[in-house]
C-alpha positions in Angstrom: -65.0 -1.5 -10.1 -64.6 -1.9 -6.5 -63.3 0.8 -4.4 -61.3 -1.8 -1.9 -59.9 -3.7 -5.1 -58.8 -0.3 -6.3 -57.1 0.5 -2.9 -55.4 -3.1 -3.0 -53.7 -2.2 -7.1 -52.2 0.9 -5.6 -50.8 -0.6 -2.9 -49.1 -3.7 -4.7 -47.9 -1.2 -7.6 -46.2 1.4 -4.6 -44.7 -1.7 -3.0 -43.3 -2.8 -6.4 -42.0 0.4 -7.1 -40.1 0.3 -3.4 -36.0 -0.2 -3.5 -35.3 -3.2 -2.1 -32.8 -2.0 0.3 -29.5 -4.1 0.6 -29.1 -5.6 3.6 -25.0 -6.2 5.0 -24.2 -9.7 4.8 -20.6 -9.8 6.6 -20.2 -13.5 6.3 -20.5 -12.8 2.1 -17.9 -10.6 2.2 -15.4 -12.6 4.4 -15.9 -15.2 1.5 -15.2 -13.0 -0.8 -11.6 -11.6 0.7 -11.0 -15.6 1.2 -11.3 -16.3 -2.1 -8.5 -13.7 -2.9 -6.1 -15.9 -3.1 -7.5 -18.2 -5.6 -8.9 -16.3 -8.0 -7.2 -13.8 -11.0 -7.2 -9.9 -10.3 -9.6 -9.1 -12.5 -12.4 -11.4 -11.1 -11.8 -10.5 -7.7 -12.4 -6.2 -9.5 -15.4 -7.5 -11.0 -16.9 -9.3 -7.9 -15.5 -6.0 -5.6 -17.5 -3.7 -8.2 -20.5 -6.3 -7.5 -20.4 -5.8 -4.0 -20.2 -1.9 -3.7 -22.7 -1.2 -6.5 -24.9 -3.8 -4.4 -24.5 -1.9 -1.2 -24.5 1.8 -2.6 -28.4 2.1 -2.5 -27.8 2.4 1.4 -25.7 4.4 3.7 -25.1 2.3 6.4 -24.9 -0.7 4.2 -22.0 1.0 2.4 -20.3 2.6 4.9 -19.9 -0.9 6.7 -18.8 -2.4 3.6 -16.4 0.1 3.2 -14.8 -0.2 6.5 -15.1 -3.8 6.7 -12.7 -5.0 3.3 -10.7 -2.1 3.8 -8.6 -3.8 6.8 -7.7 -6.9 4.8 -7.2 -4.9 1.4 -5.2 -2.1 3.2 -3.2 -3.4 6.3 0.6 -3.8 5.0 0.3 -6.9 8.1 -2.7 -8.8 5.9 -1.9 -11.5 3.5 -4.6 -10.1 1.4 -3.0 -6.8 1.0 -4.1 -5.7 -2.2 -3.5 -2.2 -4.1 -5.7 -2.6 -7.2 -8.8 -3.6 -4.8 -8.1 -0.5 -2.1 -7.8 1.3 -4.3 -11.4 0.7 -5.7 -12.4 1.0 -2.0 -11.3 4.3 -2.0 -12.5 5.7 -5.5 -15.9 4.4 -4.5 -15.5 6.5 -1.0 -14.5 9.7 -3.3 -17.3 9.0 -5.4 -20.0 8.8 -2.9 -23.0 10.2 -2.4 -22.8 9.5 1.7 -19.6 10.8 2.3 -18.7 14.2 3.2 -16.5 17.1 1.9 -13.6 16.4 4.6 -14.2 12.4 4.0 -13.6 12.4 0.6 -10.4 14.5 0.6 -9.2 12.3 3.2 -9.5 9.6 0.5 -8.3 11.4 -1.7 -5.0 12.1 -0.2 -4.8 8.4 0.9 -5.0 7.2 -2.7 -2.4 10.0 -4.0 -0.2 8.2 -1.7 -1.1 4.4 -2.8 -0.2 5.4 -6.2 3.3 6.7 -5.9 5.9 5.0 -7.1 3.9 2.1 -8.5 6.0 -0.7 -11.1 7.0 0.9 -14.0 6.8 4.3 -12.9 10.1 6.6 -11.8 10.6 6.6 -8.3 10.4 9.6 -6.2 13.7 10.8 -5.6 14.5 12.8 -2.2 17.1 14.2 -0.4 18.8 11.8 2.8 21.2 12.7 4.9 24.7 11.2 6.1 25.7 10.0 9.6 28.5 12.9 8.5 26.4 15.2 7.9 26.3 15.7 4.2 23.0 15.8 2.2 22.5 13.6 -0.8 20.2 12.6 -3.5 19.2 9.8 -4.0 19.1 9.5 -7.8 22.9 10.3 -7.5 23.5 6.7 -6.7 24.4 5.2 -10.0 24.1 1.2 -10.3 22.4 -1.2 -12.7 20.5 -2.0 -9.1 19.3 0.3 -6.2 17.5 -1.1 -3.3 16.0 1.3 -1.2 14.9 -0.1 2.6 13.2 1.9 4.6 13.5 1.2 8.5 14.5 1.7 11.9 17.0 -0.2 13.8 14.7 -1.3 16.6 11.9 -2.4 14.5 11.7 -6.7 14.9 10.4 -6.8 11.7 12.9 -4.8 10.2 16.2 -6.5 12.1 14.7 -9.8 11.0 14.6 -8.4 6.9 17.9 -6.7 7.2 19.3 -10.0 8.8 17.8 -11.7 5.4 19.1 -9.4 2.7 22.6 -9.7 4.5 22.4 -13.2 5.0 22.0 -13.6 1.0 24.8 -14.9 -0.9 23.1 -13.5 -4.3 22.2 -9.7 -3.0 25.8 -10.1 -1.3 27.6 -10.9 -4.6 25.9 -8.5 -6.7 27.0 -5.5 -4.0 30.4 -6.6 -4.5 30.4 -6.7 -7.5 29.2 -2.6 -8.1 25.9 -4.4 -9.8 23.7 -3.5 -7.0 23.9 -1.0 -4.0 21.6 -0.4 -0.9 20.5 2.9 0.7 19.4 2.0 3.9 17.0 4.9 4.8 16.1 5.8 9.0 12.8 7.1 8.9 12.0 8.5 12.3 13.4 11.4 13.5 15.8 10.5 16.8 19.2 10.8 15.0 20.9 9.6 18.5 19.1 6.6 18.0 19.9 5.9 14.6 23.4 6.5 15.1 24.3 4.6 18.2 22.9 1.4 15.6 24.7 1.9 12.3 27.8 -0.3 13.2 24.6 -3.4 13.5 24.3 -2.8 9.3 26.2 -4.6 6.8 29.5 -1.9 5.8 28.7 -1.9 2.1 25.7 -0.4 2.8 24.9 3.5 2.2 23.2 4.7 5.3 21.1 7.6 5.2 18.3 9.5 7.7 15.4 10.9 6.2 15.7 14.9 5.8 13.5 16.7 8.6 10.8 14.5 7.7 10.5 15.1 4.4 8.8 11.0 3.3 6.4 11.5 5.8 4.8 14.9 5.2 5.0 15.3 1.3 4.1 11.8 1.0 5.8 10.5 -1.6 6.5 7.5 -0.4 3.6 4.8 1.4 6.1 4.4 4.9 2.7 3.1 6.6 4.5 0.1 7.8 8.4 -0.7 7.7 10.1 -2.2 7.1 9.3 -1.0 3.3 11.7 -2.2 0.4 11.8 -1.0 -3.3 14.3 -2.1 -5.9 15.3 0.5 -8.5 16.6 0.1 -11.9 19.7 1.9 -13.1 16.9 4.7 -14.4 15.3 4.8 -11.0 12.2 2.9 -12.7 10.9 0.9 -9.9 11.1 -3.0 -10.7 9.5 -4.3 -7.1 7.4 -1.6 -5.0 7.0 -2.9 -0.9 8.4 -6.0 -1.2 8.9 -8.0 1.5 10.6 -11.5 -0.4 14.3 -11.5 -0.2 13.8 -14.8 -3.4 11.8 -12.1 -5.2 14.5 -9.7 -5.1 17.2 -11.9 -5.4 15.1 -12.9 -9.1 14.9 -9.6 -10.4 19.2 -9.0 -10.1 19.7 -12.2 -11.7 
């Protein structure tokens, strides 16, 4: 056989065995994110699995893919925020060969926080301090429903949510009958600021502040953004997690 023909055949064989490196396609990622509201969770998860699998053969493409998708799926202010899809990204980071030990540890910490207080699970208990300085436990509050409202009185979004909750006739009626109690928890360390604004809250609400930043230090509630609201049943099981809709709260307590 002609030696040049042999060389050509060998080169062709080598080329055919080479892996085709994935290309970072940001336009396709944008299309995927925008489609989230039009497909169900199972379809979205399947598509994300395919995206991550295709990107996993190249370090740069994989990292850029994770970085791009993390913002819409994890940002508390994103309309595309998704706990299930964000969990997928974090799990992919932890399992990837392209991330070092420290990066995987950080991702694991985020995933652990994300998995706290999910719907249907018992909420994590915590101690809060009352305006008079008494220490009390969240689990000691007895009611058919308990609404946890983590907030800061000078946060504009918190003010808007506080006003919306106070304006709800359904919520007010449930508080009046004792079926619903509201625990407003101040999450920052400036006690004087908190005390200064207490008169702005409905007097029927229970007021408390975080005990020595326990919530942040122990990462038992995801408080990356405030306000953060949870609705619990009488056994402290989570009915609504990180809810931003007063209408949804009204629907559940009715």
